[in-house]
Structures are given as C-alpha cells and as structure tokens.
N, C-alpha and C positions, 0 to 999 in steps of 0.2 A: 504494500500500500504506500502511496507516494506522499500524501498530505493527510495529516490527522486533524485538520482544523475543525471540522464539524464535531468530531468526537470530543474535542477539548472543551466543548460547551457544557459538559456534565456527564454523569454516569448514564450510559445508554443512549446518549444523544445521537450517535451515528445511526443506530437502529431506529430510533424514534423518527429521525429526519427522513429516512428512507420510507418507513411505513406511512408517515404523514404525506409525503409526496406521492406515493402510490395511491393512497386513498383519494387524494385530490385529483390525480390523473384519471382514476376510475370514475369518479362522480362526473367530471366534465365530459368524458367520452360518452357516458350513458346519456347525458343531456344533449349530445351532439355538438358540444362546444369545443373549441381549441383549448386544451389544458395548459399550454405553455405559459400564458400570461399569469395565471393564478399560481402555477408551480414556481415561476420565477420570483413572484412576491413571497411565497412561502420559503423558498430556498434562501432568499435575501434575509428574511427574519432569522432563520437558523444561522446564516452566515454572519450576520451582525453580532449575534451572541458569541460566535467563535472568532470574531475579528477578521473575517474574510472580506476581500474587496467585492464590490457589487458585481463585477464581470465574472468573478469566480462562482458566485451564486447562480448567475444566469447559466453558466456552463454546466453546473450540477443539474439544473432543471432540464436542460437539453439532453445531457447524458442519461438521466433517468428516463426521460421520454423514449429515447432510442432503446434502452435496455428493456423497458416494459413492452414496447411494441414488437421488438424482435423476439422476445420470449413468447408472446402470444402467437406470432407468426410461426415460430418453430413448433409450438404445440398444436397449432391449428384449432385453437379454442380461446375463448376469453378467460382471463384470469379473474378470480373471485377475491374481492377485497373484504376485509373484516369491517365491523362497525367502528366508528371513531372512538368510542369509549370501551370497546371490547378487546379481547385478546387477538393476536394475529391469526388470520385464516390459514388454512393449509397451504394455499398458494403464496401467501406472504412469507410463511416459514420457508417455503421452497425457494422464493426469490433470495432471501437472506442466505440460505444454504448454498445456492448457486454462486452468489457473490463471494462467499468465503472460499469457494473452491476454484475460482478463476486463477489465482496465483499458482495453486497446486497443479491445475491442468496445464498451465504454461510450463511448469518445471518438470513434471513427470507424466503428464497425459491422463487419460481416463483412470478412474479409481472407483472404489465401491460406492461413493456418494453420487458420482455422476459417471456411471459405467459407459455411457455412450459419448462422453465428451461434450463439447459445445460447437455449434457452427462458428466459423471464424468471426463473422460480423457480430454475433452475440457475445463472444468472448471479448472482443475489442470494446464493445459497449460496456461490458462489465468492468474492464480496466478503466474506462473513462469515469464511471461512477466511483470506483475505488480511489481515483486520483483526488477526489474531493471529499470522500466520505470514508472514515475509518470505522470498520466493524470489528473492533478489538474483542479479545476473548471475554472481557468483562461485560460486553454489551449483548451477549448471545441470549436469545430465547432458548428454551429447552427444546432441543431437536434431537430426536433419536436417530441413530444411524439408519439410513434408508436401505431397504432391500431393493435396489434399483433406483430408477429416476425419482427425485423428490417430488415431482409433479404427478406421480401415479396415485391412484386411489389408495387411501390409507397410509401414505408415506409421510415423511417429515414429522412423525410423531402425532399426527392428527388423522381422524377419519376423513374420508372423502367428503367434500362439500363444507368443511370448516369445523 
C-alpha cells in the first residue's frame, strides 16, 4: 500500500471510507444518477480528516468508481450494499477481501482467497484504491477464509445475500 493517509484519520477509517463510498456509489447508481460528484465530496471529507489534498480525494473517488464497476462487470451481476447503519454485506466483505489480496496477487499470483486471480484492469483499479486508502490489519472486519471466490454464495464469512 502506497499512502496510508485515509487510515491515519482513526481506527478503521480506511475500511469505513471504502464502505461509505461504496454505499454512496450504490445509492446513486440505483437512482440512475452519476455517483462521482457525491463520492468526490465524501472522499474530500475523509481526506480533510486525514490531511489529504483535494485532488487526492477526487482521485480516490474515481479509483473506487472504477474498482466497483469493474468488479460488477467481472461478476456479471450487481453488487449488494449493506445499510448505512448496518454491518457490511457479503459483497462489501468480498470487496475488502479483494483489496487486501491485490498486493498478494501481484507478488505470488492466485491463492486460496482468490483462486482465480483478478482480471488485469480490476487488479490495477484495486492498486489505485490502495494508493489512497490503507486497509491495515487493525481495520479488518471479521472475514473467514473463503473456500473459493469471496463473491460466491456463503463466502466471506456471510451467507449469500448479506
């Protein structure tokens, strides 16, 4: 991970920022609206707390938009967001697990968490998110080792559908 600025905002801030941006993205897409302006504002708020420049926050919003859209395209289905005041959904846990595996995939290739690896564009989008967002060990939600793809039914420690 290249820059830990978002995570410096407090315990769990990197994970919280990603989930907040994903839920914002999901709501706007369901409404048929462009999610980027709202995501940029939300990323700027997280960035201000962590001391990031405004352009870095905008880059985080664009990187997350690409990561979420490419994940959906790879799965050929919509991702399911959790409620704003609820625990992470199964897909949100899978997004976090995927991001944590991006550096591992670069170094050693497919592994038990992501046995199929990732398409190149999705892996690069993951690196772009990680450039601005640190998901350190202390930020992790409880994720059980997956028996295959973390987006499969019943994986990532959650039953299918959340």
